[in-house]
TIBA-698719 format. One line per field, with one value per residue (C-alpha): residue number from 0; y, x, z. Coordinates in steps of 0.5 Angstrom, whole numbers, m for minus. Each point is the difference from the previous one (the first is absolute). Example, Ala and Ser with C-alpha at 12.3 -4.5 7.8 and 13.67 -1.06 7.14 Angstrom:
% TIBA-698719
seq = [0	1]
north = [m9	7]
east = [25	2]
up = [16	m2]
This chain:
% TIBA-698719
seq = [0	1	2	3	4	5	6	7	8	9	10	11	12	13	14	15	16	17	18	19	20	21	22	23	24	25	26	27	28	29	30	31	32	33	34	35	36	37	38	39	40	41	42	43	44	45	46	47	48	49	50	51	52	53	54	55	56	57	58	59	60	61	62	63	64	65	66	67	68	69	70	71	72	73	74	75	76	77	78	79	80	81	82	83	84	85	86	87	88	89	90	91	92	93	94	95	96	97	98	99	100	101	102	103	104	105	106	107	108	109	110	111	112	113	114	115	116	117	118	119	120	121	122	123	124	125	126	127	128	129	130	131	132	133	134	135	136	137	138	139	140	141	142	143	144	145	146	147	148	149	150	151	152	153	154	155	156	157	158	159	160	161	162	163	164	165	166	167	168	169	170	171	172	173	174	175	176	177	178	179	180	181	182	183	184	185	186	187	188	189	190	191	192	193	194	195	196	197	198	199	200	201	202	203	204	205	206	207	208	209	210	211	212	213	214	215	216	217	218	219	220	221	222	223	224	225	226	227	228	229	230	231	232	233	234	235	236	237	238	239	240	241	242	243	244	245	246	247	248	249	250	251	252	253	254	255	256	257	258	259	260	261	262	263	264	265	266	267	268	269	270	271	272	273	274	275	276	277	278	279	280	281	282	283	284	285	286	287	288	289	290	291	292	293	294	295	296	297	298	299	300	301	302	303	304	305	306	307	308	309	310	311	312	313	314	315	316	317	318	319	320	321	322	323	324	325	326	327	328	329	330	331	332	333	334	335	336	337	338	339	340	341	342	343	344	345	346	347	348	349	350	351	352	353	354	355	356	357	358	359	360	361	362	363	364	365	366	367	368	369	370	371	372	373	374	375	376	377	378	379	380	381	382	383	384	385	386	387	388	389	390	391	392	393	394	395	396	397]
north = [4	0	7	0	0	3	m2	2	m4	1	m2	m8	m2	m7	2	2	m1	5	m5	m5	6	0	m6	0	6	0	m7	2	7	m4	m3	7	4	0	1	3	1	6	m3	4	m1	1	2	m5	m6	2	4	6	6	m2	m6	m5	4	4	7	2	m6	0	8	m2	m6	4	6	m5	m3	8	1	m6	2	7	m3	m4	6	4	m6	m1	m7	2	0	2	m6	m3	0	1	m5	3	m5	5	7	3	1	7	4	m5	7	0	m6	4	7	m3	m4	6	5	m5	m2	m7	m3	m5	m4	0	m5	m2	m4	4	m3	5	7	5	1	m6	2	m2	m4	2	4	4	5	2	2	7	m1	m6	3	4	m5	m7	3	4	m8	m3	6	m2	m7	m3	m6	m1	m7	m1	m6	1	3	3	3	3	3	3	3	3	3	2	3	1	3	5	3	0	0	m3	m6	m4	0	m2	m6	m3	m1	m4	m8	m5	m7	m3	m1	m3	m7	m8	m5	m6	4	1	m7	m2	4	m3	m7	2	2	m4	2	m3	m8	2	1	m4	m5	m1	m3	4	m1	3	m4	0	8	3	0	m3	6	m5	2	1	5	7	2	7	4	7	3	7	4	3	7	4	0	m7	0	m6	2	m1	m6	m2	3	m5	m6	m1	m1	m6	m2	0	m4	m5	m1	m1	m5	m4	1	6	5	0	7	2	8	0	5	m1	5	m2	1	1	8	6	7	3	m5	m2	m2	m5	m3	m1	m3	m5	m2	m1	m4	m4	0	m3	m5	2	1	m1	5	m1	5	1	m4	m1	1	m8	m1	5	m4	m6	2	3	m7	m2	5	m1	7	7	5	9	5	6	7	0	m4	1	m8	m4	m4	m4	m2	m2	m4	m3	m3	m2	m4	m3	5	2	8	3	8	6	0	8	2	m4	m7	m2	1	m6	m5	3	2	m7	2	m6	3	7	3	6	1	m3	m5	m3	0	m6	m3	0	m2	m6	m2	0	m5	m4	m1	2	m5	1	6	m1	m1	5	6	m3	2	7	1	m4	6	4	m3	4	7	1	m3	5	6	m2	0	7	3	m3	3	7	0	m1]
east = [m64	7	3	3	7	1	6	5	4	7	0	0	6	2	7	m1	m3	m5	m5	0	m2	m6	m2	3	m1	m8	m1	4	m4	m6	0	m3	m2	m4	5	m1	6	0	4	3	3	8	3	5	2	7	5	2	1	1	3	m5	m6	m1	m1	m4	m4	m1	m1	m7	m1	0	m4	m5	m1	0	m7	m3	1	m3	m6	m1	m1	m4	m5	0	3	6	m3	3	4	2	8	5	6	5	5	5	m1	5	m7	m1	m7	0	m1	m7	m3	1	m2	m7	m2	2	m4	m6	0	2	5	4	7	6	5	5	7	7	4	5	3	4	5	5	5	0	m7	m5	m4	6	m2	m6	5	m1	m8	m1	4	m6	m6	2	m1	m6	m3	1	m3	m6	0	m2	5	5	3	7	4	6	3	5	m5	m3	6	2	m7	1	7	m1	m7	m2	4	1	m6	3	m8	m3	4	m2	m7	1	4	m5	m4	5	m1	6	m4	4	m2	m7	3	m3	6	m4	m4	7	1	m7	2	7	m3	m4	6	3	7	m2	0	7	3	6	m3	m6	3	m3	3	m3	m6	m1	m1	5	5	7	5	6	4	m6	m3	2	4	1	m7	0	m7	m1	m1	6	m1	6	m3	1	7	0	7	3	m4	4	7	m1	m3	5	6	m4	m2	8	3	m6	2	7	m1	m4	m7	m6	m3	m7	m2	m7	m4	m8	m5	m8	1	0	7	5	1	1	m2	6	6	0	8	m2	m5	5	5	m5	m2	6	2	m6	1	7	m3	3	m7	m7	m4	m8	m5	m7	m2	m6	0	m1	6	4	m1	2	6	2	m2	5	5	5	2	m4	4	m1	5	m6	2	m6	m5	m6	m2	3	m7	5	4	m5	m3	6	0	m7	2	5	6	6	1	6	m1	3	1	m4	m7	m6	4	2	m7	m2	5	1	7	3	6	0	m5	3	7	5	4	2	5	m6	m5	5	1	m7	m2	4	m2	m7	1	4	m5	m6	m5	1	m3	m6	m5	2	0	m7	m3	3	m4	m6	0	m3	m6	m3	1	m8	m2	4	m2	m7	0	4	m5	m6	4	1	m8	m2]
up = [25	m1	m3	m6	m3	m7	m2	m5	m3	m4	m7	0	m4	m1	1	6	7	m1	m3	6	3	m3	3	7	2	m1	3	6	2	m2	7	3	m7	m5	m6	m6	m5	m4	m7	m5	m7	m1	m6	m1	3	m2	4	m4	4	7	4	2	m2	m7	3	m5	1	8	m1	m5	5	6	m3	m2	7	2	m5	3	7	m2	m3	7	4	m5	0	8	1	4	7	7	2	m7	m1	m6	m1	m5	m2	m2	4	m6	m2	m3	3	6	3	m4	4	7	m3	m3	6	5	m5	1	7	m1	5	m5	2	m4	m1	m4	m2	m1	m5	m1	1	m5	6	m3	m4	m8	2	m6	5	1	m5	4	7	0	0	3	6	1	m3	3	7	m2	m2	7	3	m5	3	7	m1	m5	0	m2	m2	5	7	m5	m4	5	3	m7	m1	7	m1	m7	0	6	5	m5	2	7	6	m5	m1	6	m2	m7	2	4	m6	m3	2	m2	m3	m5	m7	m1	m2	m1	m1	0	m6	m3	0	m4	m5	m1	0	m6	m3	m6	3	6	m3	m3	5	2	m6	4	7	6	7	6	2	m8	0	m2	m7	2	m1	m3	m7	m4	4	2	4	0	m2	m1	1	m1	m6	m3	2	2	8	0	m2	m5	m2	6	1	m7	3	6	m2	m8	4	4	m7	m2	6	m1	m7	2	4	m5	3	m2	4	m3	1	m2	m2	0	m2	m1	m6	m8	0	5	0	5	0	3	m2	m6	1	5	m5	m6	5	3	m8	m2	5	m1	m7	1	5	6	4	m1	m1	0	m3	0	7	3	7	1	m5	5	6	m3	m3	8	3	m5	3	5	1	m1	0	1	m2	1	2	4	3	4	0	m5	m2	m5	5	4	m6	m1	7	0	m6	4	m3	4	0	m1	2	2	8	m1	m1	2	m2	7	3	m5	3	7	m1	m2	m3	m5	m4	0	m3	1	m6	m6	4	5	m6	m3	7	1	m6	0	8	m4	m5	4	5	m3	2	8	m1	m5	6	5	m7	m1	7	0	m6	3	5	m5	m1	5	m2	m3	6	4	m4	0	8	0	m4	4	6	m3	m1	6]
């Protein structure tokens, strides 16, 4: 008989991959577990306080899940040998699961994913750094295994949060496992093909075996896929791209630049100036602004894009870049953080400084078709992340 895995997901927002995890993780974990998902209710689907999740809603969502966990223990439904999966270990009250199990003599296993941490300067979690320096090591200590998206992230957590603990650091570091983020590139393509943007691509003309919209003058040359929040540096992107747009115009050409959001309106929780700048450019027809996108719409636009660009201050995985690569868009990313891991440190997709950004972008725009297959293969390597997570969980339970 399979043990039970009690799965605590994040709230499934349309603009985030969290909704896809609702499907992907139970499907994979059910190979070895009876999976029971503890659903909850979000206060809102909009982000008012926070960044990619609304923190008021998240606190409510997780509190409701914790209430369900307490009832499971009280009803005797949690048994020795069961496991808990927490889709975000930044879960206030996670220590209660350990506490309830130990008080009742039940051996349970805790596994979860670590998306970010409070040590990053200017990031949305930075205001919690004074408390996070103690909380984050404690959360890691509460889990049997904690999964992260990149070697960079694992290294930063050890350096910034575990090493200051001294002799405990090595023991806790063993609990951090690099797997990549759960990802399914084929399902991205399937969603994209259902979008009206797919058929609109390049006048409906397809190439590469009838799979991919051709990237020509009707497509998108450069796309900024991030939310326009300060930590993604949208104004730096504008500072870098506007001179190149002007150069193209002076030569009688147009550099097609696009911005996207899954929200009803293009908005930011901490950088309204960037939103205003982008809105003005869009109003004058200088850039394209796509709002209220479903996931499939976003993927279809990526399939029409030649280069997808990041200017983020830090990235622990780079989900938007991997999504772009899966759809055949070439990435242009800082030569820093987790980004080199996504492309095996291939310098043509990485830049240092403003001048190199322009040179690298021009190179990718001129030679893009040579690299599409390669970037798609890089993205496909993360398709195995869920199985790597499951195998590590089962090993820890042996």
